[in-house]
N, C-alpha and C positions, 0 to 999 in steps of 0.2 A: 504494500500500500504506500510506503514511503517513497519507493522508486517511482511509482506512478505520479505522486504529487510533485516530485522533483522534475520529472519529465514535463509535466504540465507547466510548471514555473519556467522551465527553460524554453518551452514552446511559446509561452506568452511573452517572454522577454524578446525572443527572436522576432515574433510578430510585431511587437512595438518598434523595434529597430527598423524592420522592413518598411513599416508605415512612415516612419520619420524620414528615411532616405527617399522614399517615393515622393513625399511631400516636398522635400528640398529640391529634387530634380524638377518637379512640375513648376515650383515657384521660380527656379532659375530659368527654365525654358520660357515661361511667361514674361519674366523680366527682360530677357534678351529680345523677345519679339516686340515688346513695347518700346524698347530703346533702339531698335534696329532702324527706324525711319521708314519701314515698309508701309505700304498702304494698308488700311484695315482689311480690305478684301484679300490681299496677299497674306496677311497675318492669319486670317481665318482659314485660308487654304492650307497653309503650312501646319496650323494647329490640328487640322483634320487628317493629315497624311499618316499612314501607318509607318512608323520607323522601326521595323523589325523584320527579321527574315533574311536568309542568305540570298544574295543576288537581287536585292530590292531594286526595282525599276530597271533591271538589266535588259528586259525585253523592250523597254521604251527608249533606251539610249542609242545614239548613233555608234556604229562600229568604227 
């Protein structure tokens, strides 16, 4: 029972750290977009793009 409680506390601590890091990344990204000087339309477009995956946009780029 003590092991289970210890694992739960570790999991909760890890979850908190992940949430904090995610919030920091989102705030930094938003701050960069606001200070970039890009139009509001371009900022919205960039905010909505998926930034993950191998070869992202590779099929859309010129060779």
